[in-house]
N, C-alpha and C positions, 0 to 999 in steps of 0.2 A: 152526270146526276145535275139537274139544272141549268145546265148549257155549260156548267165549269168543269175544264178538264185539265186545268193546273192544279197539282197538288200542293203548290205553295198559298194559291189563294182560298184553298180550302181550309189549309193551316191556319191561315190569317183569320178566316170567319171564326173557326172554331174556337182560335185564343181570344177573340173577342166576347163571344158567347161566355167561354168559362170565366173571364175576368169579369165579366158583369154579374155571373151567379157568385162568383166569390164577393164581390163588393155587397152585394143584395145580402149574404150571408153574415158578413163582417158588420153590418147594420143592425140585422136583427140580432145577432149577440149581444152587439151593444147598446140597445135601445134604451133601456132602462137601467142603466149601470148606476146612474147617481152621479153626483159633482164631487170635483176634486176639493179637497179642503182649502181654504185662503190661507197663504203665506203672507207674512210680512212683508216681503217684496211686492206683494198684489197691492197691498193698503197703501204702500208707500207711494208706488207708481200711480195708484188713481188719485191721491191728495195731489201730487205733483201735477198731474193731468188736470185738475178740477183748478188748480191756480193759475196754471198756464192759460186756460181757457178764460179765466175771468179778467185776466190783465189784458187779453185780444178784447 
């Protein structure tokens, strides 16, 4: 079929197509899921990052 006789080449093509479909499905399922809550560590990291940038 299509000039490809080796079953391993077909398997590689099939797995590429299936993995692409899986990625698209995952993206659609999590499209508008919402944001994660902001934690104290995130706030401290942002403040430290801003302070470092201002020093440079």
